[in-house]
C-alpha positions in Angstrom: 105.2 83.7 95.0 101.7 84.3 93.7 99.7 87.5 93.5 98.0 88.8 96.7 94.3 89.5 96.9 93.7 92.7 98.8 90.2 93.3 100.0 89.2 96.9 100.8 86.2 97.1 103.2 84.4 100.4 103.7 81.2 101.4 105.4 78.3 101.6 103.0 76.9 105.2 103.4 73.6 104.2 101.7 73.0 101.7 104.5 72.9 104.3 107.3 74.8 103.9 110.6 77.4 101.6 109.0 75.2 98.5 109.2 76.5 97.2 105.9 79.9 97.3 104.3 81.1 97.7 100.7 83.9 95.5 99.5 86.3 95.7 96.6 89.2 93.3 95.8 92.3 94.4 93.9 95.1 92.0 93.1 98.6 93.2 94.1 101.9 91.7 92.7 104.4 90.5 95.2 106.6 93.4 96.4 104.0 96.0 95.3 103.4 98.5 98.2 100.1 98.0 100.1 98.4 100.9 101.8 99.3 101.3 105.5 97.3 102.5 108.5 96.9 106.3 108.4 97.4 106.6 104.6 94.7 107.8 102.2 93.5 105.8 99.2 91.0 106.8 96.4 88.6 104.0 95.5 85.1 103.7 94.1 82.5 101.3 95.4 79.8 101.0 92.7 79.9 104.8 92.5 82.3 107.6 91.8 85.7 107.4 93.6 86.0 108.8 97.1 88.9 109.5 99.4 89.2 107.0 102.3 91.5 106.7 105.3 93.2 103.3 106.0 91.9 102.4 109.5 93.2 98.8 109.9 95.2 96.3 107.9 95.1 92.5 108.5 97.3 89.8 106.8 95.5 86.5 106.3 97.5 83.3 105.8 95.5 80.2 104.8 96.5 77.1 102.9 99.8 78.5 101.6 98.0 81.6 100.4 98.4 85.2 101.5 95.6 87.8 101.5 95.1 91.2 103.0 92.0 92.9 104.4 92.1 96.7 104.6 89.4 98.4 106.7 88.6 101.9 105.4 87.0 104.9 107.1 85.9 108.3 105.8 88.6 110.9 106.6 87.7 113.6 109.1 86.8 116.9 107.5 89.1 119.7 108.2 
């Protein structure tokens, strides 16, 4: 089994009102745990790292390949 491309998608705060998104791909090895809905991750998108909340996870199967898209949201303050 080959490595899995995991694409993290987050709203781009510089775009205002979430009109654009920032993306970052990280390669995971088979069996390596992938973030789940409700968990927090720390990632940087062309800037310093921030804390994000995993909002949604989608598995993508295409042409014998497996990829994962993870939609992120800023965690609620509190």
